[in-house]
Structures are given as C-alpha cells and as structure tokens.
N, C-alpha and C positions, 0 to 999 in steps of 0.2 A: 450382426454388424458390430464392429469394434468401435470403441470410443477413441477419438484421436487423443494422443498424449502430446502436450507441449513439452519441448525440451529446453526449459529456461532455468537459469541459476536462481533467479529472483522473481517472486511474485510480489509486486509492489501495489498495495491498496492505497488509493488516494481519493479524497473527497474535497475538492476545492471549496473554500468558503465564498470566494468572489474571483473576479478576473485577475487581480494581482496575486492572489493565493495560487491560482492555477498556473501562472507564470513561474512562481517559486517552485512548485511541484515539478513542472516540466523541466526546469533548469536542473533540478536534482536528478530526475530520471535520465536526462540527456547526459549529465556528467557520469553517471554510473554506466550507461551504455557506451559512452566514449572511452571509458576505462576498460572495456572488454567484457562487461557483464552481459549475459543474455537475459534480457529483462521483459517480463510480461507485466504490463501496466493495467490493473483493474481500475478503470476510470469511472468515477461517479458523477463527473461534471457533464455539462451539456455540450460544450465545444472544447476542442483542444487544437492548439496551433504550435508550429515549430517543433514538432516531435522528431527525434532522431530516427532515421530510417531503420536502425537496428532494433528498435523497440517494437514489440508486438502489443498493439492496443486491444484491450478487451473491455468494451464499454459495458457498464452496468446500467440498469435503468437510471436515467438522470435524476439527480436530487439537488434541491436548493436548500442547504442547511438554513435553519432559522436562527438568527442571532449569531452566537459564537460557536455553533455546532452542537450545542447542548440538546437541540431538538432537530430530528430529521424532518425534512420537508420533501414533498413530492416534486415532480417536474414543474408544477404550477406554482410552487411556493406555499402550498397549504401544508399543515401538519400531516405527516404520513399516517395513513390508516393501517390497521393490522394486515389487511389483504395486500396492500402495496409493500409493506415490510416483508411479508412472507415471500412475495415474488422476487424481491431484490435479494433476500437471503438465499433463496434457492439458486438464483443466477450466480452468486458469488461462490457458494459451495460446489456447484457443478463445475465452475471454472477451476477451483482448487482440485477437484477430483480428477481433472484431465491433465494435471501437471505434477511434476515431482520436483518442486524447487528445493534448493538447499537452504534458501533464506526466504523467510516471510517478512516483508518490510511493511509496517503500518505507519501511515502518516499521523502523527500526534495522538496516538491512542495508547494508554487510557487517559492521558492528561487533557487531551482535547478530543473533540468529536464524540463526547459521551452519548450523544443522541443516536449513534450508530452501533452501540454495544449489542443491539438485537441481532446484528449480522456478524459482528467481529468476534463475539464470544463463541458462537458455534464454529466459526472458522478456526479459532485458536484451539478449541477442543478437538476438532478434526485433525489439525496439524499435530497436536500432542499425541494422538493415538497412532499416527503414521510411523512406520519404521522403515528407514531411519526418519526421525522427526526433523523437520527443518529448523534451523536456528531462527529465533524470533527477535526482531529489532523494531524499535519505534524511533521515528525521527521527529525532533522538535518537541516542545513542551508548551501546553496551553496554546495560545495563538501567536507565539513567538516564531520567527523564521527558523528554518533548519539551522542548527548550530554548525558552523563551518568546520570546526575541529572534528565533530562526529562524522560529518559528510566526508572529510578528508580521510579519516580512519577507514571508513567503509570503502571508499574509492581506492585507497592505497592497498587494501587487502584483496583486491579483485583476483590477483594471480594465485592466491592461496585460499580460495573460497571454501573448499571442503574443510579447512582447518580453522574456520572462524570460531571465536569463542562464543559461548551461549548468550553473552550479554556484552554490550558495547563498553569500552573504557569510559568511565564517567568524565564528563566535561570538567576541565580544570585539574585533572589528575596529573598533568604534565606529560602524559604519553600521547603520541600522535602516530 
C-alpha cells in the first residue's frame, strides 16, 4: 500500500496560544491561500473557524501552550509528558513525510513557541535532509503579531514560489 502524498506548496505549522492568536494565524493562512498558495496547515489548536476552503487542514494532537508558549501543554492544559510529545512529534513528521512542500512555514519559531522545539527541530532536520530541501521561513517574533510587510512579501511572491530566497527580507529593509 502506498503512502498518499499531499501536493501542497506550503506546509504551515501553527500552534495558537489563545483564541485571538488562532484568529491571527487563520487570517495569515487564508491570505496565503487566497493568493494562490496550495497550503497544508498543520494545526495544533483545538478548534479552527473561518478557514479558506482551499486550505487542507491537518490537525495535530491538540495542545494548550502554557504561558507564552515556552512550555508545551497537552489538550487538558497540563505540562506535556514525554509520551505525549513523542506522539505529537510522530504525527508531525508523518505529515511532512507525506508531502513535498517547497516552503516550510513555522509560526514564531525559534523566537516564540520554544516549548515546541521537541517537534520542530526534528522537522527542520528532516526538511534539511530532503532533496530538494524546502525553503524555511518563520512568521512573527516572540508574541508579536505577524509582521504585515513580511506577510505581504510572502503573499506577493506566490506566483514565483520555486524561486523564493532561502530567508525572508528583514523587516525594515525597505524591500517589499
């Protein structure tokens, strides 16, 4: 039996901190999908609303980050134990193994969501070993909202996705 392969341009990993954060992430995902990106959303939240019909949702085991995302919590809001982390990491890596994205988009990592490095480091290592390796981007810094200029840069480059640079233009550089 063959493993199904998703045909998406972008694998977007997102772990909302709260309801407002979830709305911010969904708005960014909807913007990318609306600009023509084929988007696979690896969603670590418990619920999602108002998602663009062009987005493929891939739910991960739900997590409730503790505090500012520095500690991963399980679906009950307790600190995640090693067995739970192992299950969630396996789900994320299996998802990546089933797709060939040109872009791996991580929400606020490594500057935010440090508590999820147990699953994101293996994901980035797996992506780095793949040929061709996907471009790697992160959106936002710390707990700040997604920077509009960076989001505009990404959305504006949808037509030339294979030619994306390996790193985004730094905010404030004057380029858009």
